[in-house]
KEMI-152244 format. One line per field, with one value per atom (N, C-alpha, C): atom name; x, y, z. Coordinates in steps of 0.02 Angstrom, whole numbers, plus 32768, in hexadecimal, padded with zeros to 4 digits. Layout:
BEGIN
at (CA; ...)
c1 (X; ...)
c2 (Y; ...)
c3 (Z; ...)
//
This chain:
BEGIN
at (N; CA; C; N; CA; C; N; CA; C; N; CA; C; N; CA; C; N; CA; C; N; CA; C; N; CA; C; N; CA; C; N; CA; C; N; CA; C; N; CA; C; N; CA; C; N; CA; C; N; CA; C; N; CA; C; N; CA; C; N; CA; C; N; CA; C; N; CA; C; N; CA; C; N; CA; C; N; CA; C; N; CA; C; N; CA; C; N; CA; C; N; CA; C; N; CA; C; N; CA; C; N; CA; C; N; CA; C; N; CA; C; N; CA; C; N; CA; C; N; CA; C; N; CA; C; N; CA; C; N; CA; C; N; CA; C; N; CA; C; N; CA; C; N; CA; C; N; CA; C; N; CA; C; N; CA; C; N; CA; C; N; CA; C; N; CA; C; N; CA; C; N; CA; C; N; CA; C; N; CA; C; N; CA; C; N; CA; C; N; CA; C; N; CA; C; N; CA; C; N; CA; C; N; CA; C; N; CA; C; N; CA; C; N; CA; C; N; CA; C; N; CA; C; N; CA; C; N; CA; C; N; CA; C; N; CA; C; N; CA; C; N; CA; C; N; CA; C; N; CA; C; N; CA; C; N; CA; C; N; CA; C; N; CA; C; N; CA; C; N; CA; C; N; CA; C; N; CA; C; N; CA; C; N; CA; C; N; CA; C; N; CA; C; N; CA; C; N; CA; C; N; CA; C; N; CA; C; N; CA; C; N; CA; C; N; CA; C; N; CA; C; N; CA; C; N; CA; C; N; CA; C; N; CA; C; N; CA; C; N; CA; C; N; CA; C; N; CA; C; N; CA; C; N; CA; C; N; CA; C; N; CA; C; N; CA; C; N; CA; C; N; CA; C; N; CA; C; N; CA; C; N; CA; C; N; CA; C; N; CA; C; N; CA; C; N; CA; C; N; CA; C; N; CA; C; N; CA; C; N; CA; C; N; CA; C; N; CA; C; N; CA; C; N; CA; C; N; CA; C; N; CA; C; N; CA; C; N; CA; C; N; CA; C; N; CA; C; N; CA; C; N; CA; C; N; CA; C; N; CA; C; N; CA; C; N; CA; C; N; CA; C; N; CA; C; N; CA; C; N; CA; C; N; CA; C; N; CA; C; N; CA; C; N; CA; C; N; CA; C; N; CA; C)
c1 (7C16; 7C51; 7C84; 7CC2; 7CF8; 7D2B; 7D3A; 7D6C; 7DB2; 7DDF; 7E25; 7E4C; 7E6A; 7E90; 7EDB; 7EF1; 7F39; 7F48; 7F7E; 7F91; 7FDC; 7FEF; 8035; 803D; 8072; 8081; 80B2; 80A9; 80D5; 80E3; 8122; 8133; 816A; 8164; 8199; 81B7; 81F9; 821C; 825A; 8268; 82A6; 82E0; 831B; 8357; 8366; 834E; 8359; 832B; 82F7; 82C7; 82E4; 82FF; 8321; 82F2; 82B4; 8286; 8250; 8261; 822D; 8218; 8245; 8232; 8203; 820F; 81E3; 819D; 819A; 8159; 8134; 8158; 8138; 8124; 814C; 813A; 80F9; 80F2; 80B6; 8079; 8082; 804D; 803A; 806C; 8062; 8038; 8049; 8025; 7FDC; 7FD0; 7F8B; 7F63; 7F82; 7F60; 7F4F; 7F80; 7F76; 7F3F; 7F3E; 7F0A; 7EC4; 7EC0; 7E7F; 7E6E; 7E97; 7E88; 7EA8; 7ED3; 7EF6; 7F39; 7F56; 7F98; 7FC4; 7FFD; 802C; 8056; 8052; 8077; 80BA; 80C1; 80FF; 8101; 813F; 814A; 8174; 8163; 818A; 819E; 81DE; 81F8; 821B; 8208; 8229; 824F; 8290; 82B9; 82CD; 82CC; 82DE; 8319; 834D; 8387; 83BD; 83B9; 83EA; 8427; 841A; 8450; 8463; 849B; 84AE; 8477; 845A; 8424; 83E7; 83D9; 83A1; 83AA; 83E8; 83F6; 83E9; 83FC; 83EF; 83A5; 837E; 8336; 830E; 832E; 830A; 82DF; 82F5; 82CE; 829B; 829F; 826F; 822C; 81F5; 81B4; 81AA; 8183; 8173; 8142; 8139; 8109; 80C4; 80A5; 8063; 8030; 803C; 800D; 8019; 8057; 8063; 808B; 80A8; 80D0; 8112; 8111; 814E; 8167; 81A3; 81C0; 81A1; 81AB; 818D; 81A6; 81E5; 81FF; 81E1; 81DB; 81BC; 8172; 8151; 810B; 8100; 812C; 8127; 8132; 8164; 8171; 8136; 8118; 80DE; 80A3; 8097; 805F; 8069; 80A5; 80B4; 80A9; 80C0; 80B8; 806E; 8049; 8001; 7FDD; 7FEF; 7FCF; 7FE1; 8021; 8038; 8023; 801E; 800C; 7FC1; 7F9D; 7F54; 7F40; 7F61; 7F51; 7F0F; 7EF0; 7EAE; 7EB4; 7EEA; 7EF0; 7F39; 7F48; 7F8B; 7F83; 7FAE; 7FAA; 7FEA; 7FE2; 801A; 8025; 8064; 8076; 806E; 8072; 806E; 8026; 801A; 7FDA; 7FD7; 7F9E; 7F94; 7F5D; 7F65; 7F2E; 7EFA; 7EBE; 7E8A; 7EA1; 7EC5; 7EDF; 7F10; 7F3F; 7F70; 7F4D; 7F1D; 7EFA; 7ED5; 7EB4; 7E91; 7EC1; 7EF8; 7F28; 7F48; 7F5D; 7F7C; 7F4B; 7F0F; 7EDC; 7ECE; 7ECA; 7EBE; 7EF9; 7F35; 7F71; 7F7D; 7F6D; 7F79; 7F3E; 7F04; 7EC9; 7EAC; 7EB9; 7E9E; 7E9B; 7E75; 7E6E; 7EB1; 7EBA; 7EF5; 7EDE; 7EFA; 7EE9; 7F25; 7F19; 7F4F; 7F4A; 7F7B; 7F7A; 7F3C; 7F27; 7EEB; 7EAD; 7EAA; 7E71; 7E6E; 7EA8; 7EAA; 7E90; 7E9C; 7E83; 7E37; 7E19; 7DD0; 7DAF; 7DD5; 7DB9; 7DA7; 7D6E; 7D58; 7D55; 7D84; 7D82; 7DA0; 7D98; 7DB4; 7DBC; 7DE3; 7DEF; 7DB8; 7D89; 7D52; 7D49; 7D41; 7D35; 7CEC; 7CCD; 7C8B; 7C8F; 7C5B; 7C5C; 7C70; 7C5F; 7C6F; 7CB7; 7CDE; 7D23; 7D54; 7D3E; 7D6C; 7D75; 7DB3; 7DBE; 7DA3; 7D8C; 7D76; 7DB4; 7DB4; 7DEE; 7DFD; 7DCB; 7DD6; 7DED; 7DF3; 7E06; 7E51; 7E6D; 7EB3; 7EE4; 7ECF; 7EFC; 7F0D; 7EDC; 7EE8; 7EF1; 7EFF; 7F06; 7EC6; 7EA6; 7E69; 7E79; 7E69; 7E75; 7E33; 7E31; 7DF5; 7DFA; 7DC2; 7DC4; 7DD8; 7DFE; 7E13; 7DD9; 7DDB; 7DA8; 7DC3; 7D97; 7DAD; 7D8A)
c2 (809C; 8078; 80AA; 809F; 80CA; 80A1; 80B8; 8096; 80AC; 807D; 808D; 808D; 80C6; 80CD; 80CD; 80EE; 80F3; 80DA; 80B4; 8097; 809D; 8097; 8092; 804D; 802A; 7FE9; 7FF1; 7FCA; 7FCD; 7F86; 7F7A; 7F38; 7F3C; 7F15; 7F0C; 7EC8; 7EC7; 7E89; 7E82; 7E45; 7E35; 7E3B; 7E4A; 7E4D; 7E09; 7DD4; 7D91; 7D82; 7DAA; 7DA0; 7DBC; 7D91; 7DA6; 7DB5; 7D9E; 7DA7; 7DDC; 7E0D; 7E3F; 7E68; 7E76; 7E9C; 7E72; 7E32; 7E07; 7E04; 7E04; 7E04; 7E45; 7E7E; 7EBD; 7EC1; 7EA4; 7EA2; 7E7B; 7E43; 7E1A; 7E41; 7E64; 7E8D; 7EC6; 7EE5; 7F19; 7EFE; 7EC2; 7EA4; 7E97; 7E82; 7E76; 7EB6; 7EEC; 7F2D; 7F44; 7F3E; 7F52; 7F29; 7EE8; 7EBD; 7ED0; 7EED; 7F03; 7F4B; 7F69; 7FAC; 7FE4; 7FD5; 8009; 8019; 804F; 8064; 8070; 8050; 8059; 8096; 80C8; 8106; 8108; 80DE; 80DC; 809D; 808B; 8051; 8068; 804C; 8058; 8015; 800E; 7FD0; 7FE0; 7FBD; 7FC1; 7F80; 7F83; 7F47; 7F44; 7F0A; 7F01; 7ED1; 7EE8; 7EBE; 7ECB; 7F03; 7F13; 7F36; 7F68; 7F8D; 7F6D; 7F84; 7F6A; 7F76; 7FB2; 7FC2; 7F96; 7F89; 7F5F; 7F17; 7EFF; 7EBB; 7EB5; 7EE9; 7EE8; 7EE9; 7F08; 7F0E; 7ED3; 7EA4; 7E6C; 7E46; 7E42; 7E1D; 7E4A; 7E8B; 7EB9; 7EB3; 7EBD; 7EB9; 7EF2; 7EE5; 7F19; 7F4A; 7F83; 7FB3; 7F94; 7F94; 7F77; 7F9F; 7FDF; 8009; 8009; 8014; 8025; 7FF2; 7FC0; 7F8E; 7FAA; 7FE5; 8004; 8039; 8051; 8082; 80C7; 80F3; 8135; 8160; 815B; 8181; 816B; 812A; 810F; 8121; 811F; 8132; 817A; 81A6; 81ED; 81F8; 81D6; 81DC; 81C1; 818B; 816E; 819D; 81BB; 81EB; 8227; 8240; 8279; 8268; 822E; 8218; 820E; 81EF; 81E4; 8226; 8256; 8297; 82BD; 82BF; 82E6; 82C7; 8285; 8263; 8254; 8264; 825A; 8212; 81E2; 819B; 8188; 8156; 813F; 810D; 80E5; 80B1; 809B; 807A; 805F; 8013; 7FEF; 7FA5; 7F8B; 7F65; 7F47; 7F00; 7EEE; 7EA9; 7E7B; 7E97; 7E71; 7E6B; 7E38; 7E32; 7E67; 7E83; 7EB5; 7E9F; 7EAF; 7EA3; 7EDA; 7ECF; 7F02; 7F42; 7F3B; 7F74; 7F9C; 7F79; 7F9C; 7FBD; 7F9B; 7FB7; 7FF7; 7FF7; 8033; 806D; 8060; 8095; 80B0; 8083; 8099; 80C1; 80A9; 80CB; 8111; 8116; 8157; 8186; 816C; 8195; 81AB; 817F; 818E; 81B1; 81AD; 81D0; 81AF; 816F; 814A; 8101; 80DA; 8093; 806E; 803D; 8013; 7FCC; 7FAF; 7F6C; 7F3E; 7EFE; 7ECC; 7EA3; 7E79; 7E4C; 7E20; 7E0C; 7DE2; 7E06; 7E48; 7E6F; 7E6E; 7E6E; 7E6B; 7E29; 7DF4; 7DB2; 7DB1; 7DD7; 7DD9; 7E06; 7E34; 7E62; 7E3C; 7E4C; 7E2B; 7E5E; 7E5A; 7E85; 7EC9; 7EEA; 7F2D; 7F3D; 7F70; 7F87; 7FB8; 7FA2; 7FCD; 7FC3; 7FFA; 7FF8; 8008; 7FE5; 7FF9; 803E; 8065; 80A9; 80AD; 807D; 807E; 806D; 8058; 8042; 807C; 80B8; 80F0; 810E; 8120; 813E; 8185; 8198; 81DD; 8208; 8243; 826F; 8288; 828B; 82A6; 8272; 8234; 81FF; 81F4; 81E9; 81D6; 820F; 824B; 8284; 82A2; 82A5; 82C3; 828D; 82A4; 8274; 8276; 823E; 8239; 820A; 8220; 81F5; 81E3; 81A6; 8190; 81A8; 81B9; 81CD; 8192; 81A2; 816E; 8154; 8115; 80F8; 80FD; 810D; 8114; 80E2)
c3 (7E83; 7E6E; 7E53; 7E64; 7E4F; 7E28; 7DEC; 7DC3; 7DD8; 7DD8; 7DE9; 7DA7; 7D9A; 7D5B; 7D68; 7D9C; 7DAA; 7DF0; 7DF5; 7E35; 7E40; 7E7F; 7E93; 7EB1; 7E9D; 7EBA; 7EF3; 7F28; 7F63; 7F79; 7F8D; 7FA6; 7FDA; 800E; 8040; 8033; 8028; 8017; 8041; 8053; 8076; 8045; 8060; 8036; 8016; 8035; 801A; 7FDF; 7FD6; 7FA0; 7F5F; 7F36; 7EF8; 7EBF; 7EC3; 7E8B; 7E98; 7EC3; 7ED4; 7E97; 7E68; 7E2D; 7E01; 7DFC; 7DD5; 7DF5; 7E37; 7E59; 7E4B; 7E4B; 7E3B; 7DF2; 7DC6; 7D7F; 7D74; 7D97; 7D92; 7DAD; 7DE3; 7DFF; 7DD0; 7DB2; 7D80; 7D45; 7D2E; 7CF6; 7D09; 7D47; 7D5D; 7D5F; 7D79; 7D7B; 7D34; 7D06; 7CC1; 7C9F; 7CAC; 7C8F; 7CA6; 7CE2; 7CFC; 7CE9; 7CBF; 7CA6; 7CCD; 7CFD; 7D23; 7D05; 7D1E; 7D07; 7D44; 7D46; 7D7E; 7D70; 7D9C; 7D91; 7DB7; 7DEB; 7E11; 7E3C; 7E4E; 7E7A; 7EB6; 7EF0; 7F2C; 7F49; 7F56; 7F73; 7FB4; 7FE8; 8029; 8032; 8036; 8040; 8089; 80A5; 80EB; 80F0; 8111; 8119; 80E6; 80C2; 808F; 80AE; 80D8; 80F7; 813A; 8157; 8199; 81CD; 81CB; 81F9; 81EC; 81AD; 819B; 81B1; 81AD; 81C4; 820F; 8235; 827D; 828C; 825F; 826B; 824F; 822F; 8211; 8243; 8281; 82B3; 82D6; 82CC; 82EB; 82C6; 82E9; 82C7; 8296; 8263; 8232; 8251; 8232; 824A; 824A; 8283; 828A; 8261; 825B; 8237; 81EC; 81D7; 8192; 816A; 8188; 8168; 814D; 8130; 8115; 8146; 813C; 8169; 8161; 8192; 8190; 8156; 8144; 810C; 80CA; 80C1; 8083; 8081; 80BB; 80BE; 80AA; 80C2; 80B1; 8066; 804A; 8001; 7FD9; 7FF0; 7FCF; 7FD1; 800B; 8012; 7FE5; 7FE1; 7FB6; 7F6D; 7F58; 7F13; 7F02; 7F2F; 7F23; 7F1A; 7F43; 7F41; 7F01; 7EF1; 7EB7; 7E75; 7E72; 7E35; 7E31; 7E66; 7E69; 7E57; 7E78; 7E6A; 7E8B; 7E6E; 7E86; 7EBF; 7EBF; 7EF2; 7EF8; 7F2F; 7F3C; 7F41; 7F1E; 7F1F; 7F3E; 7F75; 7F98; 7F7F; 7F76; 7F64; 7FA0; 7FDC; 801A; 8032; 805A; 807B; 80B2; 80BD; 80F2; 8120; 8160; 818F; 8183; 819D; 8197; 81B9; 81F1; 8216; 81EB; 81CB; 81A0; 8165; 8148; 810E; 8121; 815C; 8172; 817D; 81A2; 81B0; 8171; 8145; 8107; 80DC; 80D7; 80AF; 80CB; 810D; 812C; 8122; 8129; 8122; 80DA; 80AB; 8064; 8043; 8063; 8048; 800B; 8003; 7FCA; 7FDB; 7FB5; 7FC4; 7FBF; 7FEA; 7FEA; 7FDB; 7FA6; 7F91; 7F98; 7F93; 7F93; 7F53; 7F48; 7F0E; 7F10; 7F4B; 7F52; 7F3A; 7F44; 7F2C; 7EDF; 7EC0; 7E76; 7E5D; 7E83; 7E70; 7E71; 7E9E; 7EA6; 7E72; 7E54; 7E23; 7DE3; 7DC8; 7D8B; 7D53; 7D26; 7CEA; 7CF1; 7D2B; 7D33; 7D7D; 7D89; 7DCE; 7DE1; 7E09; 7E1F; 7E69; 7E8C; 7ED4; 7EE2; 7F10; 7F27; 7F47; 7F45; 7F5F; 7FA8; 7FD0; 8017; 8027; 7FF6; 8002; 8001; 7FF0; 7FED; 8033; 8045; 8086; 8088; 80C2; 80CB; 80D5; 80B7; 80B9; 8100; 812C; 816E; 81A0; 818C; 81BB; 81BA; 81F4; 81F9; 81F7; 81EB; 81E6; 8229; 8254; 8295; 82CA; 8306; 833C; 8365; 8369; 8391; 83CA; 8404; 843E; 845E; 8475; 8498; 84E0; 84FD; 8543; 856F; 85A2; 85D0; 85FA; 8605; 8632; 8678; 86A4; 86EB; 8715)
//
């Protein structure tokens, strides 16, 4: 079992979502109540700029949910601050969770995971990403 002490909060919000800070504050309070400490927050807004408005109908990143620039900033922050986990305000598919966890090198949780935690933020030993996964490009051999 691994205790989570420090986390980074991340959320993707529409420009129409006026209460995104309140949602992050509530998530911050839940992390704190479970014994964690939020060291930083990352917010990706969609539809704020002219370019973002044009992209509102485009699908989100299937892998990462957030944009590549935000992902790089998040990875740098996680590494430099040595955070234990990343908590997303958004729901994530298993696919997104695996990719994000591999890219960030640490467990990725959602608000729903915090609801399941009892008393403290603890991860089972098998829930931690392996450091060697997701960093390189592995290709499957083509079937002929």
